[in-house]
N, C-alpha and C positions, 0 to 999 in steps of 0.2 A: 445587392440584395442580401438578406441575413444569413448568417452561418447555418449550414444544414446540421442536423444531429451528427452525421457521419464527420463533418468538420470538428465539431466540438469533441467528439470522441478521440479523434486523431490528435488534437491539440493536448488533450489529457494524457494521452499515451506518450506523445513526444516529451511532455514535461517529466514524466516518470522515468522515460529512458534517459534523460539527462543524467540521472543519478547512477546509471549503471558504471561500475568501476569506482564508485564512491560509496562503498558499503557503509561506513559509519555514518555519513550524512543521510543515507537512505534509511537506515535503522532509526535515526532520530525522527525523521519525517513520519515514518510508520508508527513510532511510539506516540507521537502527539496527535495523530490522525483521529478525528472523533468518531470514527466507525470501527466496529470490531474487526481486526485483522490477524489471521494467523498464517505464518509461513511454514511450509513443509519442505523437507529434503526430499530427493527423488525417491528415497526408500519409505516415505510417508511418516518420518519421524518430524514431530513439531520442533522448529528450531527458533522461532520468534513469535511471541504474542504480545499485542500491544495493551495498554491500560484499558482501553474500551472493552476489548475482549475478556480481559480479567474481571471487569466490573460485571459484565453480562453473565460470565460464568458463576458468580457468586450472588446473583439476584434471587 
């Protein structure tokens, strides 16, 4: 039978978890992601914003 939504979500999560420990590669993926993404430090400081987020900010 087809994959459930939960299975699909788990596959996506596992794909991103494979980048853990590979910060430079993860940063490149986030930078090229077509949706706005902003990464925050635990103190709430923005530490990474991708191109899509910048484009959205200046619309």
